[in-house]
N, C-alpha and C positions, 0 to 999 in steps of 0.2 A: 452415413446417410446420403451425402452429396459430395461431389467433387469440388464444390465451391467453398471458399474459405468462410469461417465464422468471424464475425466482428462482435465486440462487446462494448457496451456503453454504460456509464454510471449515472445514476439519478438518485435523488433523495425524496422520501415520502414526506409531504407536508400535510398540515392540518386539513387543507382544502381537499385532499385526496381521500379522506377518511370519513367513516360514519361517526356517530356519537360515541362509540366505544374505542376509537383510536385504531380501528382496523380499516385497511383500504377497501373502499366500496367496490363491488365486483366489476362494475363497468369501467372503473378507472384503470384496471389492468390493461384494457385495450388501449387506453391513452398512452401508457408507458410503452406498449409494444409498437404503437404507431410512431411515437417519437423515435424509437430505435430504428425503425424502417426509414424514416426521414433522414436520420443521421447516417445510416448505411448508404443511402443514395448520395448524400453530401460527400462522404468519403470518396465516392467515385466521380465527384464533380458534376453530379446531376442534381439540379435544383428544380423543385416542382413548379415554382413560379416561372422559370424559363421554359419548362416543358409546355406549359399552357400558353405562354406568350409566343414562343417560336414555332412550336409544333401543333398547337391547339389540342394538346393532350392532357388528360388528367387520369388518375387511377381511381378505380372504384373497387372496394373490397366486395367480393362476391361470396366468399366463404371464410368464416372464422370459427374454427373448432378449438375451443379453449378448455383446458383441463386445470382446475384449481386444485392445488395440492396442500398448501399451507397458507395461512394468512400473512400478508404484508402488513406492517404496523407503522404508525406514525414515527418519524425520525429514522426509519430503516434506511440504510444505504443499499440501493438496488444495483445489481449488475444484470443488464438485459442483453441477450444475444440476438443476433439476426443472421440468418443464413438463407441465401437463395437456394432452393433445392431443385427447382425446375423452371425453365423458361420456354414458353411456347410462342406461337406466332403473335398472339395478342394478350398474353397473360404471364404473370410471374407468380410462383409459389414460394412461400417462405416457411421455415420452421424457426420458432423463437422460444427462448427459455428465460425465466426471471429467477434470480437468486438473491438472497439477502446477504448481509455482511458476513454471516457465518457460513456462507456457501451452501445454504439450505435451498433446495429447489422449491419455489413457491407456486409457479404456474408455467405452463407451456401452451403454445398455440400454433396451429397450422393456419396460414392465411393464403388465400388466393386472391389476387388483384387483377382486374381486367384493365386493359388499356382502352380508353374511350375518347372520342372527340368531345372537347369541352362544350362546344356549341350545340351539338345534337344528341349527345350521350349514346351515340352508336359506337359499336366496337370497331377498333382500328388496329392494324398490325403495328407492332413496335418498329420504329424507324431503325434502319441498319446501324447508324451511329450510336443510338441509345443501347442497342443490343451489345455492341462492342464495348461500350463503357460499363455495362452491367457486369461483365465478367472480369473486370480489372481487379 
């Protein structure tokens, strides 16, 4: 799909993530995917707090196309992947998958995140240094 490497992160499903039946509530899948993208950035020594403080940049998800395949359940051990598939002037696109401890695919998502100025919410180009760090 992409020339960029895939990273994997491990998480656990807790009661707070589930509905009354012990199944992960649908919006919580996005939380796990978000956490993996944040950890993916951290692998590259990119910290969102520093992006805002130093560059006045934040990211805003503009597209989230999620496909639910199987339910995640309380106490599952999740493996969530993150792969950048495209970098444009002012946005990044990701493909992510979520598996349980039995390697069953539970969900996948396509995410597009725009780079915007924190103070005005206007679109801004990714700084050169950040672009270089993203492909590490």
